Steps between C-alpha positions, in 0.01 A plus 500: 500500500380488852543164659178320575568457870558866549185591306305254713642635824430865409141425384418227749192686622358492150625169373378290790135613478508470119652154523250400769213637282633309198527183711146549629374556138671180380360304795147647440531426125619140555264432795184693402490661154641209292264237651206739447608551140520124450150460652361778280648338185361167607156657564513673155584167334215325687267786388606460138459122519157546658400749224606255233316213674191720543501595132532131398217410738279775354570375150421146605177618663398696186579191293286278730219753494519511117495123491189488723326767294597319175362173639179676604463664152573161337243323718242768424576481126485121501165506685372752245626275218328197641172703555494725195685317224477122546168316468353452841418129456515209260167605358642850437803351333281273283288793396805708417660228293185380319275803475750788485733337254205398277381867505847619396513237222151601377600868511785426259288275278688182593348158477543304823568135401575349835533595866612277786581640838517344847630585845840381606480157663756558778554872564821611659442783752206733547442568126315252282562490127212466252630446158481315172493549125286687252510449126386794283500585135516831318719739299841608615378845609208351695727252675759766576235735650357212705839425650564870566161543672558193721848619596407860573149449642416567864412129555785291640555252220847359430592373155709191568561399140397566140493267206415658162427313177388615161199336329575325172427806283752782456383820672224302667395472859744430778441237761614602849528265789566699810578372853344732754469510877371715780534462869268538795553497876313214664325506831562834674 
């Protein structure tokens, strides 16, 4: 084995430039390359964070846009409901409750015994309720078809309650007392 000092002395011309180059490389790495690498990693992390934040902001923006569109659709549908479905006034509600329900009862050969409807005394909000009771008499099938037609008709009539009684004779007529109401928007 050649002693280290002798090898160094014999190859001094090569060893000193290589050692100096190695020292310069270490100094450049520590002073320039490593700080740049740290900055690049930091920039990449900021870029990833910014991308995640951007994606979250885009989702939030889409959600907000959907909410606005949904609110607009709901407002449009509600305005259409007020205009196309609900009676336009108290007179329209009265006509619907008295006239239309009488027509449906007549159509099903029911005898109207009693009707009493009136507007709500103290309405809550923009919609006014017009409701009351109607007493009719007929066979089971006639009464059933009447209720079905009221529930499925295009007129906005709500059945609030039903009371059914049989007349004194078996298989005889049924007496139906039905609580009904409709709504109208007042004063637009």
